[in-house]
C-alpha positions as CSV (number, residue, x, y, z in Angstrom):
1,M,19.6,-4.2,0.7
2,T,20.4,-5.0,-2.9
3,A,17.6,-6.9,-3.8
4,I,15.4,-4.2,-1.9
5,Y,17.0,-1.5,-3.3
6,L,16.6,-3.0,-7.2
7,I,12.5,-3.5,-6.3
8,G,12.4,0.1,-5.2
9,L,14.4,1.5,-8.2
10,R,12.2,-1.0,-10.8
11,E,8.6,-0.2,-9.2
12,G,9.5,3.6,-8.4
13,L,10.5,4.2,-12.0
14,E,7.8,2.5,-13.2
15,I,5.0,4.6,-11.2
16,T,7.1,7.4,-11.7
17,L,7.1,7.3,-15.5
18,V,3.0,6.4,-14.8
19,V,2.9,9.9,-13.2
20,S,5.1,11.9,-16.0
21,I,2.8,10.5,-18.4
22,L,-0.7,11.8,-17.1
23,I,1.7,15.1,-16.1
24,A,3.0,15.6,-19.4
25,F,-0.6,15.3,-21.2
26,L,-2.7,17.5,-19.1
27,V,0.8,20.4,-19.3
28,K,0.9,19.5,-23.5
29,S,-3.4,19.8,-23.7
30,D,-3.4,23.4,-21.8
31,R,-5.2,21.3,-19.0
32,K,-2.9,22.2,-15.6
33,P,-5.4,22.9,-13.7
34,L,-6.4,19.4,-13.5
35,L,-3.6,18.6,-12.4
36,K,-4.6,18.8,-8.6
37,W,-6.7,15.7,-9.3
38,V,-4.0,13.8,-10.6
39,W,-1.7,14.5,-7.5
40,A,-4.8,13.9,-5.3
41,G,-5.2,10.6,-7.0
42,V,-1.3,9.9,-6.6
43,V,-1.3,11.0,-3.2
44,V,-4.1,9.0,-1.8
45,A,-2.6,5.3,-3.9
46,A,0.8,6.5,-2.2
47,G,-0.9,6.8,1.5
48,L,-3.0,3.3,1.0
49,S,0.5,1.6,-0.5
50,V,2.1,2.7,3.0
51,G,-0.5,1.8,5.0
52,F,-0.8,-1.5,3.2
53,A,3.1,-2.5,4.2
54,A,2.8,-1.4,7.4
55,L,0.0,-3.5,8.0
56,L,2.1,-6.2,6.4
57,Q,5.2,-5.4,8.8
58,F,3.3,-5.1,12.1
59,G,0.2,-6.7,11.7
60,V,2.0,-10.0,11.3
61,A,5.0,-9.6,14.5
62,R,1.6,-10.2,16.4
63,L,0.7,-13.7,15.1
64,E,2.2,-17.1,16.8
65,Y,5.2,-18.3,15.3
66,R,3.1,-21.2,13.1
67,H,0.5,-18.5,11.9
68,Q,3.6,-15.7,11.4
69,E,5.7,-18.7,9.4
70,L,2.5,-19.8,6.9
71,F,1.6,-16.0,6.3
72,E,5.5,-15.2,5.5
73,A,5.5,-18.3,2.9
74,I,1.9,-17.3,1.1
75,A,3.1,-13.5,0.8
76,S,6.6,-15.1,-0.7
77,I,4.1,-17.1,-3.1
78,V,2.0,-14.0,-3.7
79,A,5.1,-11.7,-4.4
80,V,6.7,-14.4,-6.7
81,T,3.6,-14.1,-8.6
82,F,3.5,-10.5,-8.9
83,V,6.7,-10.1,-9.9
84,T,6.2,-12.6,-12.7
85,W,3.3,-10.7,-14.0
86,M,4.8,-7.8,-13.8
87,I,8.0,-8.2,-15.6
88,F,6.1,-9.6,-18.4
89,W,3.3,-7.4,-18.2
90,M,5.9,-4.8,-18.8
91,R,7.5,-6.6,-22.0
92,R,4.3,-6.6,-23.6
93,M,2.8,-3.4,-22.7
94,A,5.8,-0.7,-22.9
95,R,5.2,0.2,-26.3
96,Q,1.6,1.3,-26.1
97,M,1.4,2.2,-21.7
98,G,2.0,6.3,-23.1
99,S,-1.5,5.8,-25.5
100,E,-3.2,4.0,-23.0
101,L,-3.0,6.1,-20.1
102,R,-3.5,8.9,-22.0
103,G,-6.6,7.6,-23.8
104,R,-8.1,6.8,-20.2
105,L,-7.5,10.5,-18.9
106,E,-9.0,12.0,-21.6
107,D,-12.1,9.8,-21.0
108,A,-12.1,11.0,-17.3
109,I,-11.4,14.3,-18.0
110,K,-15.1,14.0,-20.1
111,V,-17.0,13.0,-16.8
112,G,-15.2,15.0,-14.1
113,P,-12.5,15.1,-11.3
114,L,-13.2,12.4,-9.2
115,A,-12.8,10.0,-12.5
116,I,-9.4,11.8,-12.9
117,V,-8.4,11.2,-9.4
118,G,-9.4,7.5,-10.0
119,V,-7.2,7.1,-13.2
120,A,-4.6,8.2,-11.0
121,F,-5.3,6.5,-8.5
122,L,-5.5,2.8,-10.5
123,A,-2.6,3.5,-12.2
124,V,-0.4,3.9,-8.9
125,V,-2.0,2.0,-6.8
126,R,-1.1,-1.4,-8.6
127,E,2.4,-0.6,-8.3
128,G,2.7,0.4,-4.9
129,L,0.7,-2.5,-3.4
130,E,3.1,-4.6,-5.7
131,T,6.1,-2.7,-4.0
132,S,4.8,-3.1,-0.3
133,I,4.3,-6.8,-1.0
134,L,7.5,-7.4,-3.1
135,F,9.4,-5.3,0.0
136,Y,7.7,-7.3,2.8
137,A,8.8,-10.8,1.3
138,A,12.3,-9.2,0.2
139,A,13.1,-7.9,3.8
140,Q,12.0,-11.2,5.5
141,G,14.9,-12.5,7.9
142,T,16.8,-9.6,7.6
143,A,18.3,-9.3,11.3
144,D,18.7,-5.3,11.3
145,S,15.3,-3.7,10.2
146,A,16.7,-0.2,9.3
147,R,18.5,-1.9,5.7
148,P,15.6,-2.8,4.0
149,L,13.8,0.4,4.7
150,I,17.4,2.0,3.8
151,G,17.1,0.3,0.7
152,I,13.5,0.7,-0.3
153,S,13.8,4.5,0.4
154,L,17.3,5.1,-1.8
155,G,15.7,3.0,-5.1
156,L,12.7,5.0,-4.6
157,L,14.4,8.0,-4.5
158,T,16.5,7.4,-7.3
159,A,13.5,6.3,-9.2
160,I,12.2,9.8,-8.9
161,V,15.3,11.6,-9.9
162,L,15.7,9.2,-13.1
163,G,11.9,9.9,-13.9
164,W,11.9,13.8,-13.1
165,L,15.3,14.1,-15.6
166,L,13.4,12.0,-17.9
167,Y,10.4,14.4,-17.6
168,L,12.8,17.6,-18.5
169,S,14.5,15.7,-21.5
170,A,17.8,16.2,-19.4
171,L,18.3,12.3,-19.1
172,R,17.7,9.1,-22.2
173,I,17.5,6.2,-21.0
174,N,17.1,2.8,-23.6
175,L,13.7,2.1,-21.0
176,T,13.5,-1.6,-23.4
177,K,16.7,-2.3,-22.2
178,F,16.4,-1.0,-18.4
179,F,13.4,-2.8,-18.3
180,T,15.1,-6.0,-19.5
181,W,18.0,-6.0,-17.4
182,T,16.4,-5.5,-14.3
183,G,13.6,-7.4,-15.1
184,A,16.3,-10.5,-15.4
185,L,17.8,-9.7,-12.0
186,L,14.3,-9.9,-10.7
187,V,13.7,-13.0,-11.6
188,L,16.8,-14.2,-9.3
189,V,15.4,-12.3,-6.7
190,A,11.9,-13.9,-6.8
191,A,13.6,-17.2,-7.1
192,G,15.2,-16.3,-3.7
193,I,11.9,-15.2,-2.0
194,L,10.3,-18.4,-3.5
195,K,13.0,-20.2,-1.8
196,Y,12.6,-18.0,1.6
197,G,8.9,-19.2,0.8
198,V,9.5,-23.2,1.1
199,H,11.8,-23.0,3.8
200,D,8.9,-21.2,6.1
201,L,6.3,-23.7,4.6
202,Q,9.3,-26.2,5.8
203,E,9.4,-24.4,9.6
204,A,5.6,-24.4,9.6
205,G,5.3,-28.5,9.1
206,V,3.1,-27.9,6.2
207,L,6.4,-29.5,3.7
208,P,8.6,-32.0,5.0
209,G,12.5,-31.6,4.4
210,L,13.7,-29.0,6.7
211,N,16.9,-31.2,7.9
212,T,17.4,-32.7,4.6
213,T,20.5,-30.4,3.2
214,A,21.5,-30.5,0.0
215,F,24.5,-29.2,1.0
216,D,26.2,-27.4,3.8
217,I,29.4,-25.2,3.9
218,S,28.8,-23.6,6.9
219,G,32.1,-23.9,8.1
220,S,33.9,-22.2,5.2
221,W,31.3,-19.3,4.6
222,P,32.2,-16.2,5.9
223,P,28.5,-14.6,6.9
224,G,30.1,-10.9,7.1
225,A,31.5,-10.9,3.9
226,W,30.4,-8.5,1.4
227,Y,29.7,-11.2,-1.3
228,A,28.0,-13.3,1.2
229,E,25.5,-10.8,1.4
230,L,25.2,-9.5,-1.8
231,L,24.6,-13.6,-2.5
232,R,21.7,-13.4,0.4
233,G,20.2,-10.8,-0.6
234,M,20.0,-11.2,-3.8
235,V,19.5,-14.6,-4.4
236,N,18.8,-15.8,-0.9
237,F,21.8,-18.2,-1.2
238,T,22.1,-19.7,2.1
239,P,25.6,-22.1,3.0
240,A,23.0,-25.2,4.5
241,P,20.1,-25.1,2.2
242,T,17.6,-28.2,2.2
243,V,16.5,-30.2,-1.3
244,L,13.6,-28.6,-1.7
245,E,14.8,-25.3,-1.3
246,I,16.9,-25.9,-4.3
247,I,14.6,-27.2,-6.2
248,A,11.9,-24.6,-5.9
249,W,14.8,-21.9,-7.0
250,L,15.7,-23.9,-9.6
251,A,12.7,-24.9,-10.9
252,Y,11.5,-21.3,-11.1
253,G,14.5,-19.5,-11.9
254,I,16.1,-21.0,-14.7
255,P,13.1,-21.4,-17.0
256,V,11.3,-18.0,-15.9
257,L,14.5,-16.4,-16.6
258,V,15.0,-18.5,-20.0
259,I,11.4,-17.7,-21.2
260,F,11.5,-13.8,-20.0
261,L,15.0,-13.6,-21.8
262,W,13.8,-14.9,-24.9
263,P,13.5,-13.0,-27.9
264,H,10.6,-11.0,-28.2
265,R,8.5,-11.3,-31.5
266,P,5.7,-8.8,-31.8
267,T,2.4,-9.3,-32.6
268,Q,1.7,-6.8,-34.7
269,P,4.3,-5.2,-37.7
270,A,7.1,-3.3,-35.7
271,R,6.3,0.5,-35.5
272,T,8.5,3.3,-34.4
273,Q,8.5,3.4,-30.6
274,E,6.6,6.8,-28.8
275,P,8.7,8.1,-26.4
276,A,7.6,7.3,-23.0
277,L,7.0,11.0,-22.1
278,S,5.9,13.9,-24.0
279,K,5.0,17.5,-23.2
């Protein structure tokens, strides 16, 4: 549940910031009557994202075992791709995200209400669909189906509260540090998701080595301990992983984490960072 809470918090805060930027721009420019079109786009994007998550959850359950394992493996690989792209994109675009969104909305206002709905929809739906597939991939193999839902709900709720406080200027967060540290944690989560995907490919017979374990500490590993649950949830640690699972985790997790945390040099002269929200 910890990893899924982190996904909900990170993705939810991105969505909340995007919506807050659009709302703050309309409020500041004295265009409050247009807020309903922004909210319409947000609601449609949220509905599509929830529907996509439900389709993944209940549609895959109808597949036969081998096809289900293959689908889950593909979903894991896609989720890892999304996570990797998302964290590097946010690191590069965070500084100009506000001005870019405001520029798009200004252009949409000149076109009409449907264009405003489209800007809000596109700004939110990307994050929403990412959240859906990340949630599905991270929740695979969880025995208790309620815990992932609790985790994602708490994460999204926390993000909404933080976003609202930021909008009201009642809370100040160093968003650069926030996205850096949550991004680093998501790299570890993604490595665990990739490890799970490799295991699914082995279960489906696509990859060999299902019975070739790297180590086996099952006899001394307490599955119900809090630290066992934490390690399983965050990095998908299992007491008897296969050799290919370990190779996949290390081959992705270590280099991506090093590259992500490596000091980032801006391509342009440093400028004063614009606030995430302005009213």
